[in-house]
PyMOL Python script that loads the backbone (N, CA, C, O; Angstrom):
from pymol import cmd

cmd.read_pdbstr("""\
ATOM      1  N   MET A   1       8.526 -11.026 -16.456  1.00  0.00           N
ATOM      2  CA  MET A   1       8.901  -9.623 -16.429  1.00  0.00           C
ATOM      3  C   MET A   1       9.439  -9.278 -15.045  1.00  0.00           C
ATOM      4  O   MET A   1       8.825  -9.612 -14.032  1.00  0.00           O
ATOM      5  N   ILE A   2      10.567  -8.622 -15.008  1.00  0.00           N
ATOM      6  CA  ILE A   2      11.149  -8.198 -13.739  1.00  0.00           C
ATOM      7  C   ILE A   2      10.808  -6.739 -13.529  1.00  0.00           C
ATOM      8  O   ILE A   2      10.974  -5.913 -14.427  1.00  0.00           O
ATOM      9  N   ASN A   3      10.338  -6.434 -12.354  1.00  0.00           N
ATOM     10  CA  ASN A   3      10.021  -5.058 -12.014  1.00  0.00           C
ATOM     11  C   ASN A   3      11.072  -4.524 -11.053  1.00  0.00           C
ATOM     12  O   ASN A   3      11.573  -5.244 -10.189  1.00  0.00           O
ATOM     13  N   CYS A   4      11.389  -3.268 -11.220  1.00  0.00           N
ATOM     14  CA  CYS A   4      12.369  -2.610 -10.363  1.00  0.00           C
ATOM     15  C   CYS A   4      11.823  -1.230 -10.047  1.00  0.00           C
ATOM     16  O   CYS A   4      11.287  -0.548 -10.921  1.00  0.00           O
ATOM     17  N   VAL A   5      11.959  -0.826  -8.806  1.00  0.00           N
ATOM     18  CA  VAL A   5      11.460   0.484  -8.416  1.00  0.00           C
ATOM     19  C   VAL A   5      12.408   1.103  -7.391  1.00  0.00           C
ATOM     20  O   VAL A   5      12.953   0.412  -6.531  1.00  0.00           O
ATOM     21  N   LEU A   6      12.589   2.400  -7.500  1.00  0.00           N
ATOM     22  CA  LEU A   6      13.304   3.142  -6.473  1.00  0.00           C
ATOM     23  C   LEU A   6      12.298   3.378  -5.369  1.00  0.00           C
ATOM     24  O   LEU A   6      11.386   4.192  -5.513  1.00  0.00           O
ATOM     25  N   LEU A   7      12.462   2.667  -4.262  1.00  0.00           N
ATOM     26  CA  LEU A   7      11.430   2.669  -3.248  1.00  0.00           C
ATOM     27  C   LEU A   7      11.658   3.677  -2.143  1.00  0.00           C
ATOM     28  O   LEU A   7      10.703   4.246  -1.616  1.00  0.00           O
ATOM     29  N   ALA A   8      12.897   3.903  -1.789  1.00  0.00           N
ATOM     30  CA  ALA A   8      13.144   4.775  -0.644  1.00  0.00           C
ATOM     31  C   ALA A   8      14.449   5.514  -0.828  1.00  0.00           C
ATOM     32  O   ALA A   8      15.386   5.027  -1.461  1.00  0.00           O
ATOM     33  N   SER A   9      14.484   6.687  -0.264  1.00  0.00           N
ATOM     34  CA  SER A   9      15.739   7.413  -0.175  1.00  0.00           C
ATOM     35  C   SER A   9      15.834   7.959   1.236  1.00  0.00           C
ATOM     36  O   SER A   9      14.842   8.395   1.820  1.00  0.00           O
ATOM     37  N   THR A  10      17.025   7.928   1.764  1.00  0.00           N
ATOM     38  CA  THR A  10      17.267   8.409   3.123  1.00  0.00           C
ATOM     39  C   THR A  10      18.579   9.159   3.147  1.00  0.00           C
ATOM     40  O   THR A  10      19.441   8.922   2.301  1.00  0.00           O
ATOM     41  N   PRO A  11      18.748  10.057   4.097  1.00  0.00           N
ATOM     42  CA  PRO A  11      20.069  10.671   4.232  1.00  0.00           C
ATOM     43  C   PRO A  11      21.120   9.576   4.377  1.00  0.00           C
ATOM     44  O   PRO A  11      20.872   8.553   5.016  1.00  0.00           O
ATOM     45  N   LYS A  12      22.270   9.787   3.798  1.00  0.00           N
ATOM     46  CA  LYS A  12      23.304   8.757   3.752  1.00  0.00           C
ATOM     47  C   LYS A  12      23.645   8.202   5.132  1.00  0.00           C
ATOM     48  O   LYS A  12      23.910   7.007   5.264  1.00  0.00           O
ATOM     49  N   HIS A  13      23.642   9.037   6.147  1.00  0.00           N
ATOM     50  CA  HIS A  13      24.021   8.555   7.479  1.00  0.00           C
ATOM     51  C   HIS A  13      22.923   7.710   8.132  1.00  0.00           C
ATOM     52  O   HIS A  13      23.145   7.125   9.192  1.00  0.00           O
ATOM     53  N   LEU A  14      21.737   7.641   7.506  1.00  0.00           N
ATOM     54  CA  LEU A  14      20.627   6.836   8.040  1.00  0.00           C
ATOM     55  C   LEU A  14      20.327   5.609   7.178  1.00  0.00           C
ATOM     56  O   LEU A  14      19.281   4.982   7.342  1.00  0.00           O
ATOM     57  N   ALA A  15      21.227   5.263   6.267  1.00  0.00           N
ATOM     58  CA  ALA A  15      21.003   4.102   5.406  1.00  0.00           C
ATOM     59  C   ALA A  15      20.803   2.855   6.259  1.00  0.00           C
ATOM     60  O   ALA A  15      21.507   2.639   7.245  1.00  0.00           O
ATOM     61  N   ARG A  16      19.828   2.039   5.860  1.00  0.00           N
ATOM     62  CA  ARG A  16      19.503   0.834   6.628  1.00  0.00           C
ATOM     63  C   ARG A  16      20.577  -0.237   6.457  1.00  0.00           C
ATOM     64  O   ARG A  16      21.127  -0.413   5.370  1.00  0.00           O
ATOM     65  N   ASN A  17      20.868  -0.954   7.551  1.00  0.00           N
ATOM     66  CA  ASN A  17      21.786  -2.084   7.468  1.00  0.00           C
ATOM     67  C   ASN A  17      20.990  -3.335   7.094  1.00  0.00           C
ATOM     68  O   ASN A  17      19.765  -3.280   6.982  1.00  0.00           O
ATOM     69  N   ASP A  18      21.682  -4.465   6.900  1.00  0.00           N
ATOM     70  CA  ASP A  18      21.002  -5.682   6.452  1.00  0.00           C
ATOM     71  C   ASP A  18      19.938  -6.150   7.445  1.00  0.00           C
ATOM     72  O   ASP A  18      18.872  -6.604   7.028  1.00  0.00           O
ATOM     73  N   ALA A  19      20.200  -6.049   8.723  1.00  0.00           N
ATOM     74  CA  ALA A  19      19.212  -6.469   9.724  1.00  0.00           C
ATOM     75  C   ALA A  19      17.940  -5.620   9.624  1.00  0.00           C
ATOM     76  O   ALA A  19      16.832  -6.151   9.709  1.00  0.00           O
ATOM     77  N   GLN A  20      18.094  -4.332   9.448  1.00  0.00           N
ATOM     78  CA  GLN A  20      16.927  -3.449   9.307  1.00  0.00           C
ATOM     79  C   GLN A  20      16.164  -3.751   8.021  1.00  0.00           C
ATOM     80  O   GLN A  20      14.933  -3.732   8.004  1.00  0.00           O
ATOM     81  N   LEU A  21      16.896  -4.028   6.946  1.00  0.00           N
ATOM     82  CA  LEU A  21      16.249  -4.356   5.678  1.00  0.00           C
ATOM     83  C   LEU A  21      15.463  -5.659   5.788  1.00  0.00           C
ATOM     84  O   LEU A  21      14.357  -5.763   5.256  1.00  0.00           O
ATOM     85  N   ARG A  22      16.027  -6.653   6.475  1.00  0.00           N
ATOM     86  CA  ARG A  22      15.322  -7.933   6.651  1.00  0.00           C
ATOM     87  C   ARG A  22      14.067  -7.755   7.509  1.00  0.00           C
ATOM     88  O   ARG A  22      13.048  -8.405   7.277  1.00  0.00           O
ATOM     89  N   GLU A  23      14.153  -6.882   8.482  1.00  0.00           N
ATOM     90  CA  GLU A  23      12.983  -6.612   9.308  1.00  0.00           C
ATOM     91  C   GLU A  23      11.877  -5.959   8.476  1.00  0.00           C
ATOM     92  O   GLU A  23      10.696  -6.254   8.661  1.00  0.00           O
ATOM     93  N   LEU A  24      12.263  -5.087   7.574  1.00  0.00           N
ATOM     94  CA  LEU A  24      11.300  -4.365   6.751  1.00  0.00           C
ATOM     95  C   LEU A  24      10.727  -5.215   5.610  1.00  0.00           C
ATOM     96  O   LEU A  24       9.515  -5.239   5.394  1.00  0.00           O
ATOM     97  N   TYR A  25      11.616  -5.915   4.879  1.00  0.00           N
ATOM     98  CA  TYR A  25      11.204  -6.622   3.665  1.00  0.00           C
ATOM     99  C   TYR A  25      11.023  -8.128   3.855  1.00  0.00           C
ATOM    100  O   TYR A  25      10.409  -8.777   3.009  1.00  0.00           O
ATOM    101  N   GLY A  26      11.536  -8.694   4.934  1.00  0.00           N
ATOM    102  CA  GLY A  26      11.436 -10.134   5.182  1.00  0.00           C
ATOM    103  C   GLY A  26      12.802 -10.796   5.193  1.00  0.00           C
ATOM    104  O   GLY A  26      13.759 -10.301   4.597  1.00  0.00           O
ATOM    105  N   SER A  27      12.870 -11.920   5.879  1.00  0.00           N
ATOM    106  CA  SER A  27      14.154 -12.601   6.067  1.00  0.00           C
ATOM    107  C   SER A  27      14.671 -13.262   4.792  1.00  0.00           C
ATOM    108  O   SER A  27      15.844 -13.628   4.729  1.00  0.00           O
ATOM    109  N   HIS A  28      13.826 -13.423   3.780  1.00  0.00           N
ATOM    110  CA  HIS A  28      14.197 -14.102   2.544  1.00  0.00           C
ATOM    111  C   HIS A  28      14.952 -13.216   1.544  1.00  0.00           C
ATOM    112  O   HIS A  28      15.422 -13.717   0.523  1.00  0.00           O
ATOM    113  N   ILE A  29      15.075 -11.940   1.811  1.00  0.00           N
ATOM    114  CA  ILE A  29      15.637 -11.030   0.801  1.00  0.00           C
ATOM    115  C   ILE A  29      17.122 -11.264   0.574  1.00  0.00           C
ATOM    116  O   ILE A  29      17.828 -11.785   1.438  1.00  0.00           O
ATOM    117  N   LEU A  30      17.569 -10.878  -0.583  1.00  0.00           N
ATOM    118  CA  LEU A  30      18.991 -10.823  -0.919  1.00  0.00           C
ATOM    119  C   LEU A  30      19.311  -9.355  -1.154  1.00  0.00           C
ATOM    120  O   LEU A  30      18.503  -8.621  -1.723  1.00  0.00           O
ATOM    121  N   THR A  31      20.476  -8.932  -0.723  1.00  0.00           N
ATOM    122  CA  THR A  31      20.867  -7.538  -0.927  1.00  0.00           C
ATOM    123  C   THR A  31      22.225  -7.469  -1.608  1.00  0.00           C
ATOM    124  O   THR A  31      23.035  -8.390  -1.512  1.00  0.00           O
ATOM    125  N   SER A  32      22.453  -6.373  -2.289  1.00  0.00           N
ATOM    126  CA  SER A  32      23.764  -6.068  -2.865  1.00  0.00           C
ATOM    127  C   SER A  32      23.911  -4.561  -2.876  1.00  0.00           C
ATOM    128  O   SER A  32      22.932  -3.816  -2.833  1.00  0.00           O
ATOM    129  N   ARG A  33      25.155  -4.135  -2.933  1.00  0.00           N
ATOM    130  CA  ARG A  33      25.436  -2.700  -2.928  1.00  0.00           C
ATOM    131  C   ARG A  33      26.381  -2.372  -4.090  1.00  0.00           C
ATOM    132  O   ARG A  33      27.597  -2.529  -3.985  1.00  0.00           O
ATOM    133  N   PRO A  34      25.790  -1.915  -5.199  1.00  0.00           N
ATOM    134  CA  PRO A  34      26.620  -1.613  -6.369  1.00  0.00           C
ATOM    135  C   PRO A  34      27.509  -0.390  -6.178  1.00  0.00           C
ATOM    136  O   PRO A  34      28.502  -0.221  -6.886  1.00  0.00           O
ATOM    137  N   ASP A  35      27.156   0.453  -5.231  1.00  0.00           N
ATOM    138  CA  ASP A  35      27.978   1.607  -4.871  1.00  0.00           C
ATOM    139  C   ASP A  35      27.618   1.970  -3.428  1.00  0.00           C
ATOM    140  O   ASP A  35      26.624   1.469  -2.901  1.00  0.00           O
ATOM    141  N   PRO A  36      28.399   2.823  -2.790  1.00  0.00           N
ATOM    142  CA  PRO A  36      28.155   3.138  -1.377  1.00  0.00           C
ATOM    143  C   PRO A  36      26.812   3.824  -1.104  1.00  0.00           C
ATOM    144  O   PRO A  36      26.348   3.833   0.036  1.00  0.00           O
ATOM    145  N   ASP A  37      26.192   4.389  -2.123  1.00  0.00           N
ATOM    146  CA  ASP A  37      24.960   5.145  -1.928  1.00  0.00           C
ATOM    147  C   ASP A  37      23.704   4.414  -2.390  1.00  0.00           C
ATOM    148  O   ASP A  37      22.622   5.000  -2.425  1.00  0.00           O
ATOM    149  N   THR A  38      23.842   3.138  -2.743  1.00  0.00           N
ATOM    150  CA  THR A  38      22.708   2.382  -3.258  1.00  0.00           C
ATOM    151  C   THR A  38      22.684   0.981  -2.659  1.00  0.00           C
ATOM    152  O   THR A  38      23.710   0.305  -2.579  1.00  0.00           O
ATOM    153  N   THR A  39      21.500   0.562  -2.243  1.00  0.00           N
ATOM    154  CA  THR A  39      21.287  -0.824  -1.833  1.00  0.00           C
ATOM    155  C   THR A  39      20.249  -1.424  -2.763  1.00  0.00           C
ATOM    156  O   THR A  39      19.160  -0.876  -2.938  1.00  0.00           O
ATOM    157  N   MET A  40      20.596  -2.555  -3.356  1.00  0.00           N
ATOM    158  CA  MET A  40      19.640  -3.305  -4.167  1.00  0.00           C
ATOM    159  C   MET A  40      19.016  -4.358  -3.272  1.00  0.00           C
ATOM    160  O   MET A  40      19.715  -5.074  -2.555  1.00  0.00           O
ATOM    161  N   ILE A  41      17.695  -4.444  -3.320  1.00  0.00           N
ATOM    162  CA  ILE A  41      16.957  -5.431  -2.544  1.00  0.00           C
ATOM    163  C   ILE A  41      16.260  -6.339  -3.548  1.00  0.00           C
ATOM    164  O   ILE A  41      15.418  -5.897  -4.331  1.00  0.00           O
ATOM    165  N   HIS A  42      16.626  -7.613  -3.511  1.00  0.00           N
ATOM    166  CA  HIS A  42      16.122  -8.580  -4.482  1.00  0.00           C
ATOM    167  C   HIS A  42      15.046  -9.431  -3.807  1.00  0.00           C
ATOM    168  O   HIS A  42      15.355 -10.353  -3.051  1.00  0.00           O
ATOM    169  N   LEU A  43      13.777  -9.110  -4.088  1.00  0.00           N
ATOM    170  CA  LEU A  43      12.657  -9.860  -3.530  1.00  0.00           C
ATOM    171  C   LEU A  43      12.254 -11.026  -4.430  1.00  0.00           C
ATOM    172  O   LEU A  43      11.466 -11.881  -4.027  1.00  0.00           O
ATOM    173  N   ASP A  44      12.793 -11.058  -5.643  1.00  0.00           N
ATOM    174  CA  ASP A  44      12.388 -12.039  -6.651  1.00  0.00           C
ATOM    175  C   ASP A  44      13.260 -13.292  -6.664  1.00  0.00           C
ATOM    176  O   ASP A  44      13.146 -14.115  -7.573  1.00  0.00           O
ATOM    177  N   ASN A  45      14.129 -13.444  -5.665  1.00  0.00           N
ATOM    178  CA  ASN A  45      14.954 -14.645  -5.499  1.00  0.00           C
ATOM    179  C   ASN A  45      15.771 -14.990  -6.745  1.00  0.00           C
ATOM    180  O   ASN A  45      15.699 -16.118  -7.233  1.00  0.00           O
ATOM    181  N   PRO A  46      16.543 -14.041  -7.264  1.00  0.00           N
ATOM    182  CA  PRO A  46      17.348 -14.322  -8.455  1.00  0.00           C
ATOM    183  C   PRO A  46      18.555 -15.193  -8.097  1.00  0.00           C
ATOM    184  O   PRO A  46      18.963 -15.266  -6.937  1.00  0.00           O
ATOM    185  N   ASP A  47      19.114 -15.847  -9.109  1.00  0.00           N
ATOM    186  CA  ASP A  47      20.345 -16.594  -8.860  1.00  0.00           C
ATOM    187  C   ASP A  47      21.525 -15.618  -8.818  1.00  0.00           C
ATOM    188  O   ASP A  47      21.388 -14.444  -9.161  1.00  0.00           O
ATOM    189  N   GLN A  48      22.672 -16.122  -8.396  1.00  0.00           N
ATOM    190  CA  GLN A  48      23.850 -15.264  -8.225  1.00  0.00           C
ATOM    191  C   GLN A  48      24.258 -14.593  -9.529  1.00  0.00           C
ATOM    192  O   GLN A  48      24.708 -13.447  -9.528  1.00  0.00           O
ATOM    193  N   GLU A  49      24.102 -15.301 -10.636  1.00  0.00           N
ATOM    194  CA  GLU A  49      24.458 -14.733 -11.935  1.00  0.00           C
ATOM    195  C   GLU A  49      23.600 -13.500 -12.253  1.00  0.00           C
ATOM    196  O   GLU A  49      24.113 -12.503 -12.761  1.00  0.00           O
ATOM    197  N   GLU A  50      22.296 -13.567 -11.955  1.00  0.00           N
ATOM    198  CA  GLU A  50      21.403 -12.434 -12.202  1.00  0.00           C
ATOM    199  C   GLU A  50      21.758 -11.252 -11.301  1.00  0.00           C
ATOM    200  O   GLU A  50      21.744 -10.106 -11.748  1.00  0.00           O
ATOM    201  N   ILE A  51      22.072 -11.523 -10.046  1.00  0.00           N
ATOM    202  CA  ILE A  51      22.471 -10.447  -9.128  1.00  0.00           C
ATOM    203  C   ILE A  51      23.729  -9.761  -9.641  1.00  0.00           C
ATOM    204  O   ILE A  51      23.799  -8.533  -9.672  1.00  0.00           O
ATOM    205  N   GLU A  52      24.722 -10.547 -10.042  1.00  0.00           N
ATOM    206  CA  GLU A  52      25.964  -9.977 -10.565  1.00  0.00           C
ATOM    207  C   GLU A  52      25.705  -9.148 -11.814  1.00  0.00           C
ATOM    208  O   GLU A  52      26.332  -8.107 -12.009  1.00  0.00           O
ATOM    209  N   LYS A  53      24.779  -9.605 -12.669  1.00  0.00           N
ATOM    210  CA  LYS A  53      24.431  -8.844 -13.881  1.00  0.00           C
ATOM    211  C   LYS A  53      23.785  -7.513 -13.506  1.00  0.00           C
ATOM    212  O   LYS A  53      24.126  -6.477 -14.077  1.00  0.00           O
ATOM    213  N   ARG A  54      22.856  -7.533 -12.551  1.00  0.00           N
ATOM    214  CA  ARG A  54      22.206  -6.294 -12.117  1.00  0.00           C
ATOM    215  C   ARG A  54      23.220  -5.299 -11.557  1.00  0.00           C
ATOM    216  O   ARG A  54      23.169  -4.108 -11.860  1.00  0.00           O
ATOM    217  N   VAL A  55      24.136  -5.801 -10.742  1.00  0.00           N
ATOM    218  CA  VAL A  55      25.150  -4.925 -10.155  1.00  0.00           C
ATOM    219  C   VAL A  55      26.053  -4.367 -11.251  1.00  0.00           C
ATOM    220  O   VAL A  55      26.351  -3.172 -11.273  1.00  0.00           O
ATOM    221  N   ARG A  56      26.484  -5.236 -12.153  1.00  0.00           N
ATOM    222  CA  ARG A  56      27.398  -4.827 -13.234  1.00  0.00           C
ATOM    223  C   ARG A  56      26.748  -3.791 -14.144  1.00  0.00           C
ATOM    224  O   ARG A  56      27.411  -2.851 -14.583  1.00  0.00           O
ATOM    225  N   GLU A  57      25.459  -3.952 -14.432  1.00  0.00           N
ATOM    226  CA  GLU A  57      24.776  -3.058 -15.368  1.00  0.00           C
ATOM    227  C   GLU A  57      24.122  -1.864 -14.692  1.00  0.00           C
ATOM    228  O   GLU A  57      23.534  -1.020 -15.368  1.00  0.00           O
ATOM    229  N   PHE A  58      24.213  -1.778 -13.381  1.00  0.00           N
ATOM    230  CA  PHE A  58      23.550  -0.696 -12.660  1.00  0.00           C
ATOM    231  C   PHE A  58      24.176   0.648 -12.996  1.00  0.00           C
ATOM    232  O   PHE A  58      25.396   0.808 -12.974  1.00  0.00           O
ATOM    233  N   ASN A  59      23.315   1.608 -13.306  1.00  0.00           N
ATOM    234  CA  ASN A  59      23.756   2.966 -13.605  1.00  0.00           C
ATOM    235  C   ASN A  59      22.893   3.911 -12.783  1.00  0.00           C
ATOM    236  O   ASN A  59      21.776   4.240 -13.181  1.00  0.00           O
ATOM    237  N   ARG A  60      23.398   4.342 -11.655  1.00  0.00           N
ATOM    238  CA  ARG A  60      22.635   5.197 -10.745  1.00  0.00           C
ATOM    239  C   ARG A  60      22.109   6.449 -11.443  1.00  0.00           C
ATOM    240  O   ARG A  60      20.989   6.884 -11.175  1.00  0.00           O
ATOM    241  N   ASP A  61      22.898   7.021 -12.322  1.00  0.00           N
ATOM    242  CA  ASP A  61      22.490   8.247 -13.012  1.00  0.00           C
ATOM    243  C   ASP A  61      21.230   8.045 -13.855  1.00  0.00           C
ATOM    244  O   ASP A  61      20.470   8.990 -14.068  1.00  0.00           O
ATOM    245  N   SER A  62      21.006   6.819 -14.335  1.00  0.00           N
ATOM    246  CA  SER A  62      19.838   6.580 -15.181  1.00  0.00           C
ATOM    247  C   SER A  62      18.531   6.589 -14.380  1.00  0.00           C
ATOM    248  O   SER A  62      17.454   6.630 -14.975  1.00  0.00           O
ATOM    249  N   LEU A  63      18.602   6.550 -13.059  1.00  0.00           N
ATOM    250  CA  LEU A  63      17.401   6.576 -12.227  1.00  0.00           C
ATOM    251  C   LEU A  63      16.817   7.970 -12.064  1.00  0.00           C
ATOM    252  O   LEU A  63      15.664   8.121 -11.662  1.00  0.00           O
ATOM    253  N   PHE A  64      17.606   8.984 -12.374  1.00  0.00           N
ATOM    254  CA  PHE A  64      17.207  10.344 -12.040  1.00  0.00           C
ATOM    255  C   PHE A  64      17.256  11.261 -13.259  1.00  0.00           C
ATOM    256  O   PHE A  64      18.231  11.262 -14.011  1.00  0.00           O
ATOM    257  N   GLU A  65      16.205  12.028 -13.440  1.00  0.00           N
ATOM    258  CA  GLU A  65      16.142  13.008 -14.528  1.00  0.00           C
ATOM    259  C   GLU A  65      17.034  14.203 -14.190  1.00  0.00           C
ATOM    260  O   GLU A  65      17.035  14.684 -13.057  1.00  0.00           O
ATOM    261  N   ASP A  66      17.783  14.673 -15.169  1.00  0.00           N
ATOM    262  CA  ASP A  66      18.680  15.806 -14.950  1.00  0.00           C
ATOM    263  C   ASP A  66      17.934  17.112 -14.667  1.00  0.00           C
ATOM    264  O   ASP A  66      18.403  17.945 -13.892  1.00  0.00           O
ATOM    265  N   ASN A  67      16.783  17.281 -15.292  1.00  0.00           N
ATOM    266  CA  ASN A  67      16.070  18.554 -15.162  1.00  0.00           C
ATOM    267  C   ASN A  67      14.958  18.494 -14.099  1.00  0.00           C
ATOM    268  O   ASN A  67      13.992  19.254 -14.165  1.00  0.00           O
ATOM    269  N   CYS A  68      15.100  17.602 -13.140  1.00  0.00           N
ATOM    270  CA  CYS A  68      14.093  17.427 -12.090  1.00  0.00           C
ATOM    271  C   CYS A  68      14.724  17.740 -10.729  1.00  0.00           C
ATOM    272  O   CYS A  68      15.535  16.957 -10.234  1.00  0.00           O
ATOM    273  N   PRO A  69      14.364  18.864 -10.124  1.00  0.00           N
ATOM    274  CA  PRO A  69      14.966  19.236  -8.838  1.00  0.00           C
ATOM    275  C   PRO A  69      14.744  18.194  -7.732  1.00  0.00           C
ATOM    276  O   PRO A  69      15.636  17.948  -6.919  1.00  0.00           O
ATOM    277  N   ILE A  70      13.567  17.591  -7.706  1.00  0.00           N
ATOM    278  CA  ILE A  70      13.313  16.571  -6.682  1.00  0.00           C
ATOM    279  C   ILE A  70      14.194  15.350  -6.931  1.00  0.00           C
ATOM    280  O   ILE A  70      14.740  14.772  -5.992  1.00  0.00           O
ATOM    281  N   CYS A  71      14.331  14.958  -8.201  1.00  0.00           N
ATOM    282  CA  CYS A  71      15.201  13.822  -8.536  1.00  0.00           C
ATOM    283  C   CYS A  71      16.635  14.083  -8.092  1.00  0.00           C
ATOM    284  O   CYS A  71      17.294  13.197  -7.548  1.00  0.00           O
ATOM    285  N   GLN A  72      17.109  15.284  -8.322  1.00  0.00           N
ATOM    286  CA  GLN A  72      18.482  15.611  -7.938  1.00  0.00           C
ATOM    287  C   GLN A  72      18.656  15.618  -6.417  1.00  0.00           C
ATOM    288  O   GLN A  72      19.720  15.257  -5.913  1.00  0.00           O
ATOM    289  N   MET A  73      17.623  16.023  -5.690  1.00  0.00           N
ATOM    290  CA  MET A  73      17.673  15.996  -4.239  1.00  0.00           C
ATOM    291  C   MET A  73      17.748  14.542  -3.748  1.00  0.00           C
ATOM    292  O   MET A  73      18.541  14.217  -2.864  1.00  0.00           O
ATOM    293  N   ILE A  74      16.919  13.682  -4.329  1.00  0.00           N
ATOM    294  CA  ILE A  74      16.917  12.267  -3.953  1.00  0.00           C
ATOM    295  C   ILE A  74      18.240  11.611  -4.330  1.00  0.00           C
ATOM    296  O   ILE A  74      18.760  10.786  -3.578  1.00  0.00           O
ATOM    297  N   LYS A  75      18.780  11.967  -5.475  1.00  0.00           N
ATOM    298  CA  LYS A  75      20.046  11.397  -5.948  1.00  0.00           C
ATOM    299  C   LYS A  75      21.175  11.638  -4.953  1.00  0.00           C
ATOM    300  O   LYS A  75      22.105  10.837  -4.864  1.00  0.00           O
ATOM    301  N   ALA A  76      21.100  12.719  -4.218  1.00  0.00           N
ATOM    302  CA  ALA A  76      22.146  13.046  -3.244  1.00  0.00           C
ATOM    303  C   ALA A  76      22.047  12.196  -1.982  1.00  0.00           C
ATOM    304  O   ALA A  76      22.922  12.264  -1.119  1.00  0.00           O
ATOM    305  N   GLU A  77      20.978  11.389  -1.870  1.00  0.00           N
ATOM    306  CA  GLU A  77      20.770  10.564  -0.687  1.00  0.00           C
ATOM    307  C   GLU A  77      21.068   9.100  -0.984  1.00  0.00           C
ATOM    308  O   GLU A  77      21.341   8.732  -2.126  1.00  0.00           O
ATOM    309  N   HIS A  78      21.014   8.275   0.050  1.00  0.00           N
ATOM    310  CA  HIS A  78      21.138   6.835  -0.116  1.00  0.00           C
ATOM    311  C   HIS A  78      19.817   6.302  -0.649  1.00  0.00           C
ATOM    312  O   HIS A  78      18.755   6.697  -0.167  1.00  0.00           O
ATOM    313  N   CYS A  79      19.865   5.412  -1.634  1.00  0.00           N
ATOM    314  CA  CYS A  79      18.645   4.905  -2.263  1.00  0.00           C
ATOM    315  C   CYS A  79      18.551   3.394  -2.137  1.00  0.00           C
ATOM    316  O   CYS A  79      19.556   2.683  -2.163  1.00  0.00           O
ATOM    317  N   GLU A  80      17.316   2.923  -1.998  1.00  0.00           N
ATOM    318  CA  GLU A  80      17.022   1.494  -2.025  1.00  0.00           C
ATOM    319  C   GLU A  80      16.295   1.204  -3.331  1.00  0.00           C
ATOM    320  O   GLU A  80      15.236   1.768  -3.606  1.00  0.00           O
ATOM    321  N   VAL A  81      16.868   0.334  -4.117  1.00  0.00           N
ATOM    322  CA  VAL A  81      16.276  -0.085  -5.386  1.00  0.00           C
ATOM    323  C   VAL A  81      15.775  -1.506  -5.169  1.00  0.00           C
ATOM    324  O   VAL A  81      16.551  -2.404  -4.842  1.00  0.00           O
ATOM    325  N   VAL A  82      14.467  -1.703  -5.354  1.00  0.00           N
ATOM    326  CA  VAL A  82      13.841  -2.980  -5.039  1.00  0.00           C
ATOM    327  C   VAL A  82      13.435  -3.704  -6.317  1.00  0.00           C
ATOM    328  O   VAL A  82      12.768  -3.136  -7.182  1.00  0.00           O
ATOM    329  N   TYR A  83      13.845  -4.961  -6.423  1.00  0.00           N
ATOM    330  CA  TYR A  83      13.455  -5.818  -7.530  1.00  0.00           C
ATOM    331  C   TYR A  83      12.426  -6.823  -7.024  1.00  0.00           C
ATOM    332  O   TYR A  83      12.593  -7.411  -5.955  1.00  0.00           O
ATOM    333  N   GLY A  84      11.357  -7.015  -7.804  1.00  0.00           N
ATOM    334  CA  GLY A  84      10.343  -7.986  -7.441  1.00  0.00           C
ATOM    335  C   GLY A  84       9.715  -8.583  -8.678  1.00  0.00           C
ATOM    336  O   GLY A  84       9.833  -8.035  -9.773  1.00  0.00           O
ATOM    337  N   ASP A  85       9.045  -9.712  -8.500  1.00  0.00           N
ATOM    338  CA  ASP A  85       8.363 -10.367  -9.638  1.00  0.00           C
ATOM    339  C   ASP A  85       7.191  -9.545 -10.126  1.00  0.00           C
ATOM    340  O   ASP A  85       7.054  -9.307 -11.326  1.00  0.00           O
ATOM    341  N   THR A  86       6.346  -9.109  -9.212  1.00  0.00           N
ATOM    342  CA  THR A  86       5.179  -8.319  -9.572  1.00  0.00           C
ATOM    343  C   THR A  86       4.904  -7.318  -8.467  1.00  0.00           C
ATOM    344  O   THR A  86       5.356  -7.478  -7.333  1.00  0.00           O
ATOM    345  N   TRP A  87       4.167  -6.299  -8.811  1.00  0.00           N
ATOM    346  CA  TRP A  87       3.744  -5.294  -7.842  1.00  0.00           C
ATOM    347  C   TRP A  87       2.234  -5.267  -7.831  1.00  0.00           C
ATOM    348  O   TRP A  87       1.599  -5.321  -8.884  1.00  0.00           O
ATOM    349  N   GLU A  88       1.668  -5.186  -6.677  1.00  0.00           N
ATOM    350  CA  GLU A  88       0.212  -5.138  -6.564  1.00  0.00           C
ATOM    351  C   GLU A  88      -0.322  -3.966  -7.370  1.00  0.00           C
ATOM    352  O   GLU A  88       0.189  -2.849  -7.288  1.00  0.00           O
ATOM    353  N   GLY A  89      -1.358  -4.242  -8.151  1.00  0.00           N
ATOM    354  CA  GLY A  89      -1.981  -3.188  -8.946  1.00  0.00           C
ATOM    355  C   GLY A  89      -1.311  -2.947 -10.279  1.00  0.00           C
ATOM    356  O   GLY A  89      -1.667  -2.005 -10.987  1.00  0.00           O
ATOM    357  N   THR A  90      -0.327  -3.797 -10.644  1.00  0.00           N
ATOM    358  CA  THR A  90       0.327  -3.633 -11.945  1.00  0.00           C
ATOM    359  C   THR A  90       0.051  -4.844 -12.794  1.00  0.00           C
ATOM    360  O   THR A  90      -0.338  -5.896 -12.287  1.00  0.00           O
ATOM    361  N   ASP A  91       0.251  -4.699 -14.073  1.00  0.00           N
ATOM    362  CA  ASP A  91       0.089  -5.797 -15.004  1.00  0.00           C
ATOM    363  C   ASP A  91       1.461  -6.263 -15.421  1.00  0.00           C
ATOM    364  O   ASP A  91       2.101  -5.642 -16.268  1.00  0.00           O
ATOM    365  N   ALA A  92       1.922  -7.356 -14.832  1.00  0.00           N
ATOM    366  CA  ALA A  92       3.254  -7.887 -15.135  1.00  0.00           C
ATOM    367  C   ALA A  92       3.115  -9.060 -16.087  1.00  0.00           C
ATOM    368  O   ALA A  92       2.782 -10.169 -15.669  1.00  0.00           O
ATOM    369  N   ASP A  93       3.367  -8.819 -17.354  1.00  0.00           N
ATOM    370  CA  ASP A  93       3.260  -9.883 -18.373  1.00  0.00           C
ATOM    371  C   ASP A  93       4.514 -10.713 -18.399  1.00  0.00           C
ATOM    372  O   ASP A  93       4.616 -11.653 -19.186  1.00  0.00           O
TER     373      ASP A  93
END
""", "prot")
cmd.dss("prot")
cmd.show_as("cartoon", "prot")
cmd.util.cbc("prot")
cmd.orient("prot")
């Protein structure tokens, strides 16, 4: 099971660069940017085909509820979407 979570949002002018992301998440990460306002962080070591599929199928609008004011505020910012094998405290079958 692959887990994905919207982990952080920041004002667009403060979006982290690759060096900052590696410092935060570790040197092993892979990153991709499906659009200028989103960074995907792949902690699960996917192959290139899986990364391309995630980027191709990414729909930023699906991350945010239309009738949620906080969601709409976050949507206006730069977002980091993190993929990982498991998350502590979750049941990943």
